[in-house]
N, C-alpha and C positions, 0 to 999 in steps of 0.2 A: 800590731799586737806585741806586747811586751813578753819576754820569755818567762817572767814570773807568773803570768796569767795562764800558763799551760800546766796540765797535770803531768804525772810521771810518764804517761805513755805518749805525751806530746800533743794531746788533743786539747782544744780549748774547752773551758768549762761548759759552754752551751752545748757543744757536741756530746760531751759526756752525759749531760742531763737528758739529751734527746735519745741517746742509746739506752739509758736506764729506763726511760719512759716506754720505749719500744719493748724492752724486756718485760716490764710490768704488764703491758697490754697483751703480750704473747702468753704470759702465764695466766692471766685472767681468762683469755680465750680458751686455753687448755683446760682450766677448771670447769668452765661452762660446758665445754665439749664433752667432758666426762659425764656430766649430768645428762646432757642431751643424748649421748650414745646409750647410756643405761636406760633412759626412757624409750629410746627407739627399740631396744631389745625387748622391752615389755610390750610395746606396740599399741598403747591406747592413748587417747587424748588426755585422760586423767593423769596418766604417768608423766606426760610432758608438763602438765600444770604443776604437779607435785614436785617434780625435779627442778623446774625453774624457780618455783617459790622456795624450795629448799636451798638452792644456790644463793638466793638473795637473803634468806634468813641466816645462813652460815656467814655470808658477807657482813651482814649487820652486826652479828654477835662478835665475830673476830675483829671487825673494824673498831667497835667500841672498846673492846679489851685492849687492842693495840694502841688506841689513842690514850688510854689511861697509862699504859706502860711507857709510851713515849714521853708523857709529862714527867714520869718518875725517873727514867733511866737515860733517855737520849733526847732531851729537850732541844727543839730546833732542827732535828735531823729528819724531816718529813720524808726524804728520799729513802732512808732506811725503813721507815714505817711502811711506805708503799710497797717496797720490795718484799718485806716480810709478809705483808697482807697478800700480795699476789702469789707468793710461794705457798702460803697456807691454802689459798683457793685452789691452786693446781693440785696440791697433795690431796685435799678433800675431794676434788673432782675425780682423781684417779682411784681413791678409795671407794667412792660411790660406784664407779664403773666396774671395778674388779670384784667388789664384795656385795654386789646387788643380789638380793635373794632370787633364787630361781623361780620362774613362773611355771606352774604346773597346770 
């Protein structure tokens, strides 16, 4: 492998992509976990259904918006789009978990 094919940290590009995809997967799992934990605190099957469908609805809306922004601002940088998408899902999952309405 040529020295020009390595990034600034010394890792080959394939390893860098693999790390970034691992980070994306971990952030998506964190976002879904926030929804599932909020549903667990409510404790009904309907809450699970609603929170899981909410996660996918948020994913669809933010995904479509980010694809439009990618075409305008950073065309060809799908890695940035995936990372931003996963960060948004993790943030929304935490918001849903911490700001869920109290069940009385």
